[in-house]
N, C-alpha and C positions, 0 to 999 in steps of 0.2 A: 864657872857651877856646870859640873858632869849633870849626868841623868839622874843621878842614881838620889842627888839633892835635889835636885826639882821635884823627884817624886813622892819625897818626904814630905817637902812643903805639900803637896797636892793632899797629901793623907790629913791634911789641917784645914782644908779651903772654905768647909763648912761652915765653919767660927767664924770665919770672916764675912759669910756672907751677909751680916747685921751691916756692912758698909757700905753697902749698896740701899740700904732705907734713907739715908741722906739721898739720895738723889728719887726728886720726886715723881710720881706719877704722873706719866702725861701724855696717854693715851687717849684723854678726851679732850687735847688740844685740837681744836676747827680745824679742819683743812681748807686755808683760802681758793675759792673757784676759780677755775683756768680762766683768765682773760688777757687781754693785749699784755699786760704788765711783762716785765719780764722776770721783775723781785718774787710776782704772787706765782707766777710757773713754776720757779724755782725753789719756793718754800712746799708749794704742792709736791714736788720729785723729792726734794730732800727738805722729810721734817723737824722742826728745828729743837727735837727733845733734848736733855740736860743727857750724854753719856758719860763714864769716868774715865780717865788715860789708865795707862800701863804704870802711872808715876803718882796716879792718885788725886788726878786734878778731876773734877768738876767743870764740864764745856758743854755748850750746845753746838748739836750735829751743825748746824746749816751753818750760823753768825762764825760760829770760832775754826771751826776744819776745813768748809766747802764755801765761800761765798771767797771769789775775785782771787779763786787761787788753783793751782793744774793737781791733781787727785789720782790716785788708782784706792780704789775700792776693793776687798773681798771678805766672804765670812770664813772662819775655820773654830775651831777650839784645842785648848792644847792637849787633848790624852786620847784627839783623832786619830788612831792606827792605819787611817787609810789614805789618802791622799794630802793632807793637811802636811804635815812634813815634808815632801817634795814639793808644795806650793810654797812653802817659806820658804827652803832653799832656793827655787830661781826663779822667785820675786828677789830676794836678795841679789842674786845676778843682776836685775832689773834694776835694781839700784846702783850697784854699779856705775850702770852703764850710763846713769844721769848724772853722775861725779858728784862735782862742790854746788851741783843744782838741788839737789836732796836736804829741803829743811828751809830752803831759803823761798824760793818758789814753784816749786814742785814733791807734793808730801803722800804717803803712802800710809792708808789705814786697814787694819785687818779687825773686825767687829767680832766678837766672841758669838757663838750660836750657842752656847751653855751659860748662861750670863750666871747662875746657880753656882758654878763650880767656879767659874774663871772669872774671883775675885784681883781684884790691884795687884795683890800682894803675889798670885799665881801668875798671870800673864806678867810682872814686873822679873819674876823668876824663868819663866818663860823667852824673854826679851834675852837674858841675859845669857840663858843659855844657848840661844841662836845667834850670839854677838848680834843682835841689832842695834845699830847704831841712830843717830841723831837724825829725825826726818820722816820716822816709820812710827807711827803710835800704833797699839794694842787698844782696843776700846769694849767694854762692858757696861751694863746698865742695868736697868728694870728689864726681866721677861717683856714686859710688854712694849717698852719703849724699842726692845732690841725687833721685837717683832711686825715692827711700826717700820724701821727702818728694812728690814730685808723684803717687806714685801714691797716698800715703796723702790726700792734701787732695782728690782726687778731679779728678785732670788727665791720667788715663788715658784714650785711644780704645779700643772694643771690637775696632775691628780690630788687630789685631796688625802687618801691615805700615805704616800709616797712623800707629800709635802709636811704632813705630820713625825717622819722620820729625821730627823736631824742629821744621822749618820748621814744619808743620803744627800746631801749638799751637792749641789752646784758649784762645781771648782771653776770657776771663770775669775777674771780679775774687770771689773765698772774705770772707766778712764775718762777723763775729759777735764774742760776748761770753763768752769763753771759761768764767764765773765763772756763768754762766746757763745754758751747754751750749746755746746759742742760736745756730744757723750759717744764712747761704745763701750761694747764686750769682747773680751778675747778668754781662750784658754790660760788658765794661771801658771800650767805646766805648759806652754808655748813657748818657742826663742825667745829668750831675754832680747836677742834685740831687733825680732820684730816687735814686739810690745812696746820697748821705749821707742823705736822710729815712728810707728802707730802715733804716740803720744804726740811725738815732735811734729807729724804732719797737722794733728790738730791746729799750730801755733799760729799766728796770722800769716808769717813769711815761710812756713811749712811748704813741704815739696812731698811730694805721694814718695813713699818708699821704692824702690826698687829694687827687688828680691834678688838681683847679681850683684846689686851694694850690699846687702846684707848677708850673701854667703862669701862676700870674698876677705 
C-alpha cells in the first residue's frame, strides 16, 4: 500500500467509528489500591481495559498484552505530521535489534491518541504502509479507555492546557518486564541500539550496556 491509498482509506475512517462501540466503556472499573501484592500493583499501573488491535481483535490491556511479557509501548496517531513517522521508523530499527524474539517474548504496542479517527481499519492500513511485522500491535479503543491508559502509563503533561493538545504528545517509549516489575522510559527517537540494550539490561542476567559497545 502506498501513501495515497492509505490517506484514501482515512477519508472513510469516521464511518468505521461504530466498530469501537463494541468495546465496553470501562472507565468505571475500580482501581485496586497499592498494597504489597505484585498483581495489585501491576493492575493499578496497567488498567485492564478492553482495547482493539489493528487486526480487529478485542483484548484486555493488562491480561492479554502486558502480563508476564517484555514490552515496549508508545503513543502515536496515524495523521500526525510531527514526530510520529520518525518514531515509527526508529522503532522499526529497534524491532530489528531484537530479531526473532519479537512476537515471542518481546512485544511492541503503539496506542492511538486519536481513537475516533484511528479505527482498526485505519490502523491496519497504517501497518501495511509502514511494513509493520508480527509482534508489533497498534491499538485503539474508546476515548475514555485510551485516556485512562495514557495517564496511568505516564504520558500526561503537568500543564493542563498542553495536556489537552494531543498534537503535543510525549515522544517517548515505555519499556519493561512486567514479571520483574522493572520499567523505564526513553526518547522514542533515540539510538535504536541504546533502546534495545537497555531493555536487555533489565533481564535477569542482563548487564549494564557500555557506550563503547553500542558505538562499535
